[in-house]
Backbone as a ProteinNet text record, in pm:
[ID]
protein_1_A
[PRIMARY]
MNTLGRNTQILLSSIAIFLLGPWTVASGCIHMDTRYDRSKFKETAREALMWRDLSDPRMVNLVLKSGAKGEMPPDMAWVFPLPSVPVEYKETEGDIFGELDKSFGDFAILGIRGGRDGMIAKGVALQGIIVHEKEVVGDYEIVPIEIVDETSGGQELNHWLDSQGYATVGEELQAPYLKKGACFLAVKVKPKSESVELKPLLIRYPSKEIKFPLRFSHDDRAFDFNLYLVGEDGMNVAGVPDGVGDILTQELDEALGVCPSLADLISEGGGRSITRVALRGANSEFMIRDLSEDPGI
[TERTIARY]
-26.1	49.7	37.4	79.6	16.7	26.4	-133.2	-153.6	-141.8	-16.6	-58.5	21	142.3	182.9	337.3	445.2	613.5	674.9	688.7	802.2	848	903.3	944.6	1054.2	1027.8	1087.9	1136.9	1265.2	1327.4	1342.9	1363.7	1465.3	1502.7	1628.5	1707.5	1746.4	1693.5	1700.2	1716.6	1705.5	1675.9	1716.8	1815.3	1912.4	1977	2000.8	2102.1	2257	2303.9	2441	2551.4	2655.9	2752.3	2876	2941.3	3109	3162.9	3315.4	3368.2	3504.8	3546.3	3689.6	3722	3653.3	3557.8	3469.3	3392.8	3233.8	3121.1	3039.7	2908.2	2791.4	2716.5	2603.8	2494.4	2368.5	2245.7	2155.5	2034.7	1952.1	1858.6	1870.5	1783.1	1867.4	1959.8	2025.5	2188.3	2266.8	2362.6	2500	2577.8	2694.7	2802	2879.7	3032.9	3148.8	3248.9	3400.6	3408.1	3452.6	3461	3566.9	3645.6	3784.7	3679.9	3564.2	3501.2	3439.3	3415.1	3349.6	3189.3	3113	2953.3	2902.6	2937.9	2926.5	2913.6	3055.4	3040.2	2941.2	2874.7	2815.8	2673.7	2583.2	2472.2	2379.3	2297.2	2160	2102.5	2043.2	1965.9	1859.6	1820	1684.6	1692.2	1559.7	1541.6	1419.9	1349.3	1232.6	1258.7	1113.3	1089.2	977.8	960.2	831.3	809.1	692.3	685.4	570.2	578.4	392	451	381.8	314.1	222.9	388.1	320.6	200.3	93	-55.5	-3.2	77.6	95.3	138.5	274.8	330.2	320.5	224.2	150.9	252.2	347.2	473.3	573.2	533	699	641.8	699.5	641.5	821.7	763.3	887.2	928.9	1028.5	1032.7	1152.5	1099.3	1219.6	1281.2	1396.5	1450.9	1563.9	1578.8	1633.1	1759.9	1912.3	2009.1	2048.1	2074.5	2174.6	2244.8	2360.6	2423.6	2488.9	2559.5	2680.3	2728.5	2855.7	2945.9	3087	3139.9	3274.4	3311.9	3313.4	3323.5	3420.3	3405.5	3491.9	3552.5	3626.1	3651.7	3543.7	3504.4	3396.8	3253.3	3152.6	3045.9	2961.4	2912.1	2829.3	2768.7	2672	2538.4	2506.8	2449.7	2394.6	2280.3	2196.9	2064.7	2004	1932.7	1845.7	1768.7	1757.2	1603.4	1565.5	1447.5	1410.2	1443.9	1531.4	1577.8	1675.6	1750.3	1859.4	1771.2	1836.9	1761	1798.2	1707.5	1753.4	1772.4	1780.1	1822	1782.5	1936	1946	1911.5	1875.4	1881.2	1872.3	1931.1	1949.9	1797.3	1710.1	1607.5	1653.4	1569.6	1529.5	1449.9	1480.2	1353.3	1365.8	1300.7	1238.1	1134.8	1107.9	1004	953.7	1068.4	979.5	963.2	1022	948.1	836.4	774.1	651.6	524.6	590.3	499.9	457.6	580.5	556.4	446.5	475.3	380.9	218.1	246	108.5	25.2	110.4	9	-32.4	15.4	4.1	-146.1	-140.3	-243	-367.3	-348.1	-502.6	-600.5	-695.6	-756.8	-707.1	-727.1	-723	-767.9	-777.7	-879.5	-847	-782.8	-728.6	-634.4	-615.5	-584.9	-540.5	-456.9	-454.4	-320.2	-375.8	-288.1	-128.9	-22	30.7	142.4	243.5	386	412.4	429.6	471.9	599.7	2110.5	2175	2138.1	2069	2098.6	2213.7	2226.7	2305.1	2366.9	2475.8	2608.2	2669.8	2674.1	2699.3	2855.5	2833.9	2927.4	3023.2	3064.5	3171	3076	3100.7	2994.1	3037.6	3032.6	3106	2967.6	2994	2927.8	2781	2762.8	2659.4	2622.5	2676.6	2639.5	2692.8	2643	2692.4	2748.7	2860	2848.9	2875.8	2784.5	2730.7	2859.7	2851	2963.6	2894.3	2992.1	2979.2	2939.6	2788.4	2718.7	2785.3	2798.7	2850.3	2732.8	2688.7	2541.5	2559.4	2589	2598.6	2723.8	2652.1	2743.7	2769.7	2710.9	2678.2	2766.1	2839.3	2895.6	2843	2759.1	2665.8	2725.6	2713.3	2779.9	2659.3	2576.1	2466.7	2499.2	2490.6	2515.2	2397.6	2402.5	2291.6	2306.5	2174.8	2224.3	2150.7	2242.8	2204.7	2208.7	2258.5	2254.9	2212.9	2110.9	2102.9	2128.4	2171.4	2288.1	2432.3	2483.1	2595	2605.6	2527.5	2523.1	2549.1	2496.1	2516.6	2649.3	2701.9	2880.4	2958.7	2936.5	3005.4	2957.9	2854.4	2807.3	2920.6	2906.4	3040.6	3129.2	3185.4	3332.6	3384.4	3240.9	3249.1	3257.8	3229.8	3161.5	3331.9	3386.2	3466.5	3634.9	3611.9	3728	3710.7	3602.3	3597.6	3603.1	3625.4	3616.5	3477.8	3382.2	3231.7	3252.6	3183.3	3144.9	3073.2	3080.6	3000.7	2820.5	2702.4	2612.1	2601.9	2505.9	2506.2	2390.8	2348	2248.3	2150.1	2125.1	1960.9	1939	1993.1	1966.2	1976.1	2049.8	2024.7	1885	1892.2	1749.8	1637.9	1596.4	1454.5	1497.8	1564.9	1622.5	1714.3	1794.1	1848.9	1790.8	1772.1	1661.6	1721.8	1706.7	1774	1695.5	1740.6	1753.6	1713.6	1744.4	1752.9	1844.6	1900.4	1997.8	2058.6	2162.2	2215.6	2313.6	2262.8	2338.2	2389	2533.6	2628.2	2703.7	2634	2635.9	2758.5	2820.2	2899.5	2947	2939.4	2961.5	3074.3	3112.3	3278.8	3213.7	3157.9	3161.7	3231.1	3168.6	3205.9	3228.6	3223.9	3201.6	3148.6	3133.3	3081.5	2917.4	2881.8	2740.8	2705.2	2610.1	2588.2	2419.4	2407	2268.1	2230.2	2263.3	2207.1	2100.1	2105.2	2004.1	1950.5	1791.2	1706.2	1799.3	1801.9	1852	1731.3	1673.3	1584.9	1642.7	1605.7	1606.2	1543.8	1513.2	1404.5	1444	1366	1386.4	1267.2	1291	1118.8	1116	964.1	928.1	785.8	749.6	561.8	526	642.4	529.5	613.1	530.2	582.8	639.8	714.8	783.7	931.9	926.4	1061.3	1115.4	1265	1310.4	1379.4	1250.1	1319.2	1391.2	1384.2	1418	1583.1	1623.8	1787.5	1818.3	1825.3	1859.6	1955.7	2020.9	2114.8	1997.8	1993.3	1956.1	2002.6	2143.5	2211.3	2168.1	2100.9	2065.6	1897.4	1880.8	1749.9	1709.5	1609.3	1552	1420	1400	1230.6	1249.9	1148	1110.6	987.6	1007.2	875.4	890.6	766	713.5	611.6	622.3	517.3	473.7	329.6	306.6	225.6	216	94.6	41.3	-106	-190.3	-364.8	-369.8	-548.9	-655.3	-727	-787.5	-858	-832.2	-862	-758.3	-634.9	-533.3	-530.9	-434.5	-439.7	-253.5	-171.5	-50.4	-26.8	73.5	95.3	236.9	291.5	383.2	416.2	364.2	322.6	265.7	336	260.8	184.6	115.6	0.2	61	48.8	93.8	230.4	301.5	480.5	449.3	332.5	324.3	178.3	204.8	104.9	97.2	-23.4	-84.5	-202.6	-101.4	-266.3	-254.8	-393.3	-387.4	-476.2	-429.5	-494.7	-506.1	-600.1	-595.2	-460.9	-423.4	-295.5	-290.5	-434.5	-483.1	-428.6	-511.7	-411.8	-282.4	-202.1	-83.8	3.1	-31.6	41.3	-2.1	-110.8	-136.4	-41.9	2.2	128.9	252.6	264.8	406.8	472.6	511.3	544.1	674	774.2	843.1	791.9	692.2	615.1	538.9	474.9	380.5	511.4	618.2	727.1	766.4	715.8	741.4	641.8	489.3	338	255.3	234.1	171.4	59.4	-56.2	-154.1	-217.2	-310.8	-369.3	-467	-534.2	-603.2	-674.1	-739.3	-819.9	-752	-649.2	-535.6	-492.4	-442.7	-436.1	-265.2	-233.9	-106.9	-126.9	-50.1	-66.2	126	110.6	225.7	223.2	321.8	344.1	491.7	425.9	537.5	560.3	725.7	732.2	803.2	854.4	853	971	1032.9	1125.7	1154.7	1185.6	1244.9	1397.5	1359.2	1462.3	1490	1369.7	1375	1204.2	1147.9	951.9	949.7	1001.7	1011.8	1139.1	1130.4	1238.9	1237.6	1326.7	1281.5	1327.6	1386.7	1423.5	1300.7	1208.1	1040.2	994.5	974.7	889	898.1	741.7	725.7	746.6	714.4	763.5	782.5	833.5	847.5	737.3	743	598.3	592.2	479.7	440.5	301.6	240.7	129.7	105.7
216.6	203	236.9	308.8	348.6	275.5	233.7	158.8	260.7	327.7	402	362.1	259	242.7	198.5	204.9	118.5	204.6	273.9	372.7	475.6	548.3	644.9	719.9	834.2	956.8	1031.1	1088.3	1155	1275.9	1372.7	1500.3	1515.4	1556.4	1542.9	1702.1	1788.9	1892.3	1917.1	1816.7	1864.6	1712.3	1668	1529.8	1541.8	1492.7	1520.3	1519.8	1625.5	1626	1572.4	1504.2	1452	1469.7	1513.6	1585	1474.8	1502.7	1394.9	1403.1	1254.5	1268.3	1188.8	1087.6	995	1018.8	1012.3	1050.3	936.4	1025.1	979.9	868.8	831.3	776.7	760.8	834.5	815.8	918.1	918.8	1033.5	1102.6	1117.9	1190.9	1337.6	1330.8	1423.1	1442.5	1530.7	1590.1	1513.8	1477.4	1364.7	1502.7	1447.8	1514.4	1423	1430.9	1365.2	1416.1	1418	1471.2	1577.5	1598.3	1664.4	1832.5	1805.1	1923.6	1964.7	2098.5	2168.3	2233.7	2125.2	2097.6	2217.7	2326.7	2453.5	2574.8	2534.8	2579.8	2565.7	2488	2432.2	2406.4	2471.7	2443.4	2416.7	2286.4	2267.8	2368.4	2381.8	2550.1	2496	2356.4	2322.2	2178.5	2119.5	2013.7	1967.6	1941.9	1946.9	1851	1781.4	1691.1	1693.4	1651.4	1664.4	1521	1440.1	1347.5	1357.9	1280.4	1285.2	1211.5	1176	1084.9	1137	1136.2	1193.4	1122.7	1219.2	1213.8	1155.5	1198.2	1180.4	1035	998.2	806.9	814.8	719.2	661.5	601.8	563.9	444.3	552.9	700.4	794.4	876.9	871.6	936.6	1038.3	1152.8	1241.7	1229.6	1292.4	1334.5	1407.5	1563.5	1658.8	1675.3	1674	1708.1	1803.5	1907.2	2039.3	1974.6	2040.9	2026.6	2212	2225.2	2327.7	2339.9	2408.4	2413.2	2544.2	2605.9	2698	2695.1	2738.7	2812.7	2705.9	2701.3	2628.1	2494	2482.6	2376.9	2293.3	2195.8	2061.8	2079.2	2008.7	1987	1897.6	1791	1727.7	1647.4	1672.1	1680.6	1531	1437.7	1338.6	1252	1212.6	1131.5	1019.6	888.1	760.5	766.2	740.7	733.6	583.1	554.8	415	440.7	387.8	349.1	192.2	181.9	71.3	17.8	84.5	84.5	145.5	74.9	173.2	325.7	402.6	522.5	503.5	587.1	569.8	726.3	830.5	988.9	1065.8	1127.7	1269.5	1367.5	1515.7	1606.2	1731	1812.6	1942.6	2033.1	2072.2	2183.5	2328	2392.8	2569.8	2615.3	2697.4	2765.9	2723.9	2832.9	2808.3	2735.6	2603.2	2579.8	2531.1	2520.8	2497.9	2636.2	2742.9	2897.3	2913.9	2836.5	2875.7	2793.9	2688.1	2598.2	2636.6	2693.7	2718.7	2865.9	2942.2	3087.3	3012.3	2889.9	2813.7	2766.5	2700.3	2662.9	2753.3	2846.3	3031.5	3090	3060.5	3174.1	3089.4	2945	2889.5	2836.3	2796.7	2733.2	2590	2537.5	2395.9	2290	2189.8	2089.9	1990.8	1958.6	1874.3	1909.8	1843.1	1880.7	1762.3	1709.7	1621.1	1711.9	1738.4	1800.2	1760.7	1795.5	1736.8	1836.2	1766.8	1895.3	1961.9	2054.6	2168.6	2116.6	1057.2	1010.4	902	785.1	652.6	615.1	510.1	447.9	312.1	374.6	276.7	121.8	44.2	-55.1	-58.7	-97.2	-51	-180.1	-168.8	-310.9	-418.5	-536.2	-634	-738.4	-712.6	-826.7	-900.6	-1019.9	-1114.8	-1050.2	-960.4	-898.5	-804.6	-708.4	-590.1	-593.1	-467	-404.9	-258.6	-196.8	-52.3	7.3	88.2	142.4	278.2	317.9	421.7	525.9	617.5	771.1	868.6	937.6	1023.3	1157.9	1267.8	1415.9	1443.1	1555.1	1650.4	1746.7	1846.2	1986.9	1955.4	1974.5	2046.5	1857.9	1737.5	1612.6	1493.7	1453.2	1350.6	1194.3	1155.5	989.4	866.9	749.4	637.1	541.5	458.2	381.6	247.5	208	80.9	-2	-117.1	-207.1	-322.7	-373.5	-481.5	-616.7	-722.1	-815.2	-928.1	-944.4	-1016.7	-1029.3	-1035.3	-977.4	-1033.8	-1147.3	-1219.7	-1147.8	-1114.9	-1067.4	-923.6	-894	-754.2	-664.3	-639.7	-592.2	-563.4	-670.8	-686.2	-629	-640.7	-577.6	-434.8	-376.2	-232.9	-211.8	-239.8	-180.6	-179.5	-246.7	-289.9	-178.1	-160.1	-41.6	100	102	214.5	249.8	184.6	161.1	196.3	160.6	184.2	314	376.9	514.9	583.9	576.9	663.4	658.9	627.1	661.8	579.2	575.9	544.5	393.1	298.6	204	186.1	116.5	139.2	36.5	58.5	-69.8	-159.5	-239.8	-378.7	-297.5	-245.5	-199.1	-86.4	-30.9	79.3	12.6	-64.8	-139.4	-235.5	-288.1	-390.5	-330.5	-275.9	-220.3	-208.3	-207.7	-132.6	-277.5	-323.1	-449.5	-538.5	-510.6	-599.8	-608.2	-723.8	-789.7	-648.4	-568.6	-484.4	-350.7	-335.4	-210.6	-121.1	-46.5	82.3	155.9	163.1	287.4	416.9	489.4	599	699.7	672.7	742.9	888.3	1011.7	1111.3	1251.1	1320.2	1417.6	1507.7	1649.3	1758	1829.2	1913.6	2007.3	2150.3	2167.4	2303.5	2457.9	2528.7	2648.6	2759.9	2778.5	2899.1	2840	2940.5	2890.7	2901.3	2917.6	2854.9	2774.4	2674.2	2560.3	2572	2578.2	2540.5	2482.3	2409.9	2291.9	2253.9	2276.6	2260.9	2120.6	2135.4	2033.3	1905.8	1774	1694.3	1581	1571.2	1485.2	1318.9	1256.7	1103.3	1048.2	967	876.4	726.1	661.4	470.3	413.8	277.1	225.2	170.1	208.6	139.8	141.5	21.5	-18.6	101.6	212.5	267	434.6	474.9	650.5	648.2	650.3	623.5	691.1	777.5	858.3	792.5	744.9	669.9	712.7	757.5	841.4	735.8	620.6	520.9	523.2	527.7	525.4	659.4	664.4	767.1	795.5	809	815	896.3	816.5	919	976.9	1041	1111.9	1217.8	1276.4	1442.5	1439.5	1544.2	1579.8	1694.1	1652	1759.5	1782.7	1880.2	1845.9	1832.1	1801.3	1741.5	1772.6	1846.3	1879.3	1771.7	1728	1601.3	1671.1	1667.8	1710.1	1589.2	1597.1	1455	1531.1	1482.2	1451.7	1324.9	1367.9	1233.5	1267.2	1149.9	1169.4	1205.4	1326.5	1356	1273	1295.5	1169.5	1089.9	1079.9	1012.1	966.4	895.3	851	810	934.1	915.1	792.8	736.5	599.2	689	615.7	627.3	709.6	785.3	954.7	901.9	843.4	829.5	902.1	912.2	1004.8	1086.1	1204.2	1300.2	1370	1360.5	1378.8	1459.2	1506.9	1541.6	1652.7	1742.8	1818.5	1801	1757.3	1691.5	1793	1893.5	1980.6	1978.2	1991.2	1951	2021.9	2059.1	2178.5	2126.1	2190.5	2150.7	2188.1	2054	2119.2	2197.9	2196.9	2312.4	2469.9	2464.5	2595.7	2637	2500.3	2570	2581.6	2476.5	2531.2	2676.8	2755.2	2920.7	2976.6	2978	3037.3	2965.4	2871.4	2744.2	2790.7	2907	2860.5	2742.2	2709.8	2637.2	2492.8	2505	2375.1	2328.5	2409.9	2419.4	2373.9	2428.5	2348.9	2219.9	2121.6	2025.7	1907.8	1991.5	1934.9	2011	1953.1	2028.2	2056.2	1994.3	2005.3	1982.8	2021.3	1978.5	1773.2	1788.9	1684.2	1589.3	1710.3	1642	1618.8	1677.5	1620.7	1703.3	1673.2	1708.4	1731.2	1819.8	1822.3	1826.6	1705.3	1738	1759.3	1848.4	1858.7	1768.9	1709.4	1666.3	1689.8	1766	1821.1	1752.4	1710.6	1605.8	1687.9	1744.3	1810.3	1733.4	1785.5	1689	1532.5	1512.9	1391.5	1333	1257.3	1193.5	1286.8	1329.9	1427.1	1405.1	1445	1435.9	1269.6	1193.7	1065.1	1027.1	890.2	850.2	757.1	822.9	746	588.1	525.8	390.1	332.8	386.8	341.3	334.8	386.9	387.9	281.9	198.8	76.8	94.3	188.5	208.8	345.9	380	502.9	540.4	734.6	775.2	788.4	797.8	811.6	779.4	749.5	690	560
1211	1098.5	960.2	841.6	723.4	657.7	558.1	443.1	342.3	286.4	118.2	71.1	117	-12.7	70	-42	30.8	0.2	-51.8	-49.6	21.4	78.9	162.5	155.1	145.7	101.5	207.3	241.7	370.6	350.5	388.3	371.5	538.9	535.8	671.6	678	792.7	831.9	953.5	1020.2	1166.4	1250.8	1207.8	1269.7	1391.5	1477.4	1592	1532.9	1582.7	1559.6	1643	1610.7	1634.9	1597.4	1738.8	1720.1	1658.9	1598.8	1571.9	1642.1	1655.3	1673.4	1838	1897.7	1790	1765.1	1644.4	1616.9	1716.2	1759.8	1814.2	1749.1	1777.7	1685.5	1758.5	1706.6	1748.9	1666.7	1665	1598.3	1715.1	1831.1	1878.4	1944.6	1953.3	2043	2033.7	2035.6	2020	2116.4	2043.9	2114.1	2090.8	2156.2	2127.9	2253	2156.8	2222.6	2386.1	2445.9	2623.2	2640	2505.2	2466.4	2378.6	2400.6	2387.8	2472.4	2488.1	2600.7	2579	2673.6	2584.9	2604.4	2694.8	2748.8	2641.6	2562.9	2417.5	2251.3	2330.6	2194.1	2179.9	2117.5	2168	1994.6	1984.8	1880.5	1899.7	1782.9	1742.9	1669.3	1671.6	1602.1	1581	1573.2	1602.8	1554.3	1441.3	1391	1281.3	1215.5	1157.4	1056.2	920.9	854.4	785.5	765.1	710.1	608.8	512.5	395.4	275.8	222.6	113.3	-0.6	-129	-275.2	-283.2	-370.9	-400.8	-509.6	-613.8	-751.7	-773.5	-643.6	-654.3	-507.4	-487.5	-345.5	-266.7	-376.5	-303.5	-221.5	-229.3	-191.7	-50	33.8	154.4	188.2	232	268.7	391.5	477.3	583.6	585.3	638.2	653.8	824.5	841.5	958.2	926.1	1024.8	1003.2	1154.2	1113.9	1154.8	1201.5	1285.8	1340.3	1426.9	1444.8	1585.3	1549.1	1712.9	1696.7	1829	1830.6	1920.2	1854.6	1948.6	1918	1844.9	1709.5	1619.9	1631.1	1638.5	1576.2	1434.7	1379.4	1285.1	1161.3	1225.6	1148.7	1224.9	1175.2	1291.8	1188.8	1227.3	1212.4	1264.7	1209	1269.8	1185.4	1273	1212.8	1204.4	1130.4	1078.4	1050.8	1083.1	1058.8	964.3	849	733	735.7	659.3	647.6	560.4	427.2	354	256.8	164.4	123.6	11	70.4	-74.1	-199.7	-261	-399.5	-448.3	-412	-420.2	-307.3	-309.1	-207	-293.7	-181.9	-260.8	-138	-206.2	-120.1	-110.9	-23.4	-79.1	-2.5	-49.6	-47.5	51.3	141.9	214.9	377.2	431.7	605.7	566.8	552.5	581	756.5	821.5	984.3	984.2	1004.1	1007.6	977.3	861.4	805.7	871	922.9	939	1089.1	1193.4	1333.6	1277	1190.9	1189.7	1102.4	1034.1	992.1	1121.7	1244.7	1308.7	1408.1	1419.9	1504.1	1442.7	1334	1258.9	1259.1	1184.4	1175.1	1276.9	1256.2	1399.5	1391.3	1511.2	1530.5	1540.3	1479.8	1450.6	1564.7	1590.9	1707.4	1829	1964	2019.8	2136.1	2181.9	2332.5	2357.2	2487.2	2594.5	2625.8	2667.1	2730.7	2800.8	2887.1	2924.5	2760.3	2890.9	2778.5	2738.6	-830.4	-732.5	-752.8	-821	-745.6	-692.1	-573.1	-540.9	-626.8	-617	-726.8	-642.4	-675.6	-577.6	-492.4	-403.2	-297.1	-275.5	-157.7	-91.7	-28.2	-91.6	17.6	79.2	221.4	310.8	353.4	452.9	477.6	551	624.2	644.9	624.6	599.9	541.3	369.3	331.3	157.5	223.4	182.9	235.5	82.2	84.5	-94.6	-102.3	-206.3	-256.5	-203.8	-155.3	-104.1	-149.4	-153.2	-213.5	-155.6	-239.3	-192.1	-262.1	-161.9	-191.6	-148.3	-196	-101.6	-8.7	108.9	246.6	299.4	229.8	311.2	225.9	304.9	263.4	337.6	224	293.5	215.8	361.5	340.5	323.5	225.4	304.8	319.6	463.5	489.9	517	391.5	383.2	491.7	542.3	581.8	551	517.6	436.8	499.5	623.4	701.4	880.8	933	1038.2	1147.2	1135.6	1222.6	1251.2	1133	1142.6	1119.7	1082	1039.8	1135.8	1229.6	1337.9	1362.9	1424	1443.5	1348.1	1207.8	1079.1	1102.9	1085	1110.6	1206	1337.8	1415.2	1377.7	1321.9	1266.7	1168.1	1079	961.5	1069.1	1115	1235.9	1291.7	1334.4	1418.8	1330.1	1199.1	1122	1074	1060.7	1018.1	1145.7	1257.6	1332.9	1394.4	1366.2	1405.1	1554.5	1668	1760.6	1756	1788.7	1770.5	1832.1	1774.4	1816.7	1880.1	2006	2093.1	2061	2102.4	2064.5	2051.6	2206.9	2257	2165.6	2103.4	1988.4	1849.1	1814.8	1685.5	1636.7	1757.9	1766	1675.9	1705.4	1633.8	1509.3	1434	1288.8	1201.1	1300	1222.5	1160.1	1063	924.1	830.8	743.8	615.3	511.5	439.4	363.5	419.7	504.2	627.4	611.4	633.4	623.8	727.6	724.4	810.1	772.7	763.4	671.5	760.5	669.1	814	750.9	775.2	733.9	783.2	710.8	816.2	721.7	766.5	754.4	795.4	724	819.5	819.8	907.3	942.2	904	849	819	847.3	991.5	1037.7	1189.3	1286.5	1433.4	1423	1312.4	1358.3	1209.7	1221.5	1131.4	1105	993.2	974.5	842.8	850.9	767.5	616.6	531	420.7	429.1	417.9	459.3	333.8	396.7	287.6	217.9	102.8	49.9	58.6	95.9	80.1	57.4	-62.7	-92.4	-63.5	9.8	-11.1	36	-17.5	-14.4	169.6	173.8	292.2	331.6	394.7	446	561.7	625	729	735.5	757.8	773.2	954.9	990.6	1114.4	1090.1	1228.6	1238.5	1363.1	1368	1393.1	1532	1647.3	1726.2	1838.9	1857.6	1953.3	1949.6	1795.7	1799.3	1827.2	1974.4	2031.4	2203.7	2203.6	2346.1	2466.5	2573.6	2688.8	2766.5	2746.3	2829.4	2792.3	2728.9	2702	2736	2759.1	2724.9	2584.4	2576.4	2440.7	2414	2340.8	2248.6	2136.5	2069.1	1941.7	1871.7	1759.7	1681.9	1579.8	1534.4	1449.9	1351.8	1240.5	1140.2	1075.1	1053.6	981.6	892	741.6	658.9	636.8	637.8	639	576.1	559.2	557.4	684.3	648.9	754.6	896.1	991.7	1098.3	1092.9	1088.2	1069.8	1241.1	1272.6	1404.6	1438.8	1524.4	1530.6	1666.2	1621.7	1728.9	1729.1	1884.9	1921.8	2017.3	2044	2113.3	2245	2404.2	2530.1	2540.8	2630.6	2679.1	2767	2799.5	2895.6	2838.7	2742.8	2698.6	2566.5	2519.6	2374.5	2335.3	2255.3	2251.2	2081.2	2075.4	1907.7	1862.5	1764.3	1694.8	1579.9	1486.1	1339.5	1269	1166.1	1057.4	940	854.2	709	645.3	559.8	492.9	370.7	267.8	213.9	266.6	418.1	501.1	525.8	530.8	540.9	436.5	317.3	181.8	141.3	218.3	157.2	204.9	283.6	415.8	407	364	384.9	186.9	125.9	-2.2	23.5	113.5	97.3	104.5	193.6	207.7	69.6	-21.4	-155.8	-258.4	-241.4	-333.4	-320.2	-190.9	-205.6	-209.4	-134.5	-165	-271	-366.1	-457.7	-451.4	-338.2	-276.5	-214.6	-146.6	-25.6	-18.1	-122.6	-164.6	-29.6	60.2	157.9	260.3	270.8	370.1	510.1	595.3	743.1	772.8	839.9	846.2	1051.2	1085.9	1236	1292.1	1378.5	1442.6	1598.1	1622.4	1768.5	1799.2	1931.1	1980.7	2105.4	2143.8	2218.1	2299.8	2447.7	2514.5	2649.7	2690.2	2789.6	2725.4	2625.7	2656.6	2726.8	2797.3	2876.6	2995.6	2984.3	3129.2	3214.2	3112.1	3174.5	3144.2	3036.5	2970.1	2902.3	2955.5	2817.8	2704.8	2635.6	2482.1	2489.9	2581.6	2593.7	2639.2	2692.3	2713.7	2633.8	2521.6	2354.2	2330.9	2308.3	2237.7	2099.7	2031.2	1893.5	1883.9	1760.3	1706.2	1661.9	1686.3	1674	1496.2	1454.3	1325.5	1291.6	1186.3	1130.8	1021.3
[MASK]
+++++++++++++++++++++++++++++++++++++++++++++++++++++++++++++++++++++++++++++++++++++++++++++++++++++++++++++++++++++++++++++++++++++++++++++++++++++++++++++++++++++++++++++++++++++++++++++++++++++++++++++++++++++++++++++++++++++++++++++++++++++++++++++++++++++++++++++++++++++++++++++++++++++++++

C-alpha cells in the first residue's frame, strides 16, 4: 500500500471494452452480447500506467489503453470502479505505451522476478447512490455513480445499470469496491470504423491507494495485462502472485529520455523508478477471482 498521499488521478486508455445490446460490465476483458460473433471482434490493447505527481503528492495517475478491431456494434461500454468520485477528465495524446515498450527494451533492468510468459456537477441523489451528470470528453460519455450507502448502494447501482441497458454487476465483483464515497464510472463510446483505438482519458480522483481494480473482471475469458507503476526506488509491488507475472524495473529518468509522451505527463524523475508488471495468462494460468488484492504499490 502506498503512503504518498490521498488523491488519485487516472488515465483510461486500456480498459476492457464491452459491446452493447445489452451492455456488459467488468474491467479486465472484452465482453459482448451473444448476438455478436466473438470471432469477428478482437481487442488490440490492454495496458495501464500509474504514478503520483511530485508537484502535488495527493495526485496519482493511471493510464489505460483500449483498442479493438473487427465487426463493431453500434455502441461499446464498460463500468470501472474507483475509490471516489473523479474531479477531472481529459483526453491525452501520444503513443505512450509504444514508447514504454521501447524504453524497457533499450535500458538496463534493475530488478526482475521471473514468471510465466471539468469538475463533476451535482447529480440525481437516490437513497444509496448519487448519479452525477454525464460528462462528454472527446469520444467518451462518462456517468459517475457515487455510493452513499453501502447497504442499498449495490442494489440501486444495478437498478440504474439495468435501466440504462447495462448488464448488472454481481455481488462478488461489487464487494471489494462497494464503499461509501466510492464511485463506479459508466463509460461508453460509439465506434466510428472497424478499428477502434481510443485516446488515453485522464481521470483525477481522491484516494489513499494506488491500486488497479483488476478483480473487477469477469473470469470467462483469458487475457494478458501490462501494468506500469511509477514510485520511489525500492518500492514493493503488491497483489501479484508468485509465478504469474514478470516484474521489470528501470530508472524513471531513463524512461523519460526516450518516452516524450510520458515526459509530457511526468515532468521529472525525482529519484523514482518505473516498474512494469506483466501478467500473462489471466484466467488461464491463474484466476483473477483468486487474487487476494488488486495489484499496485
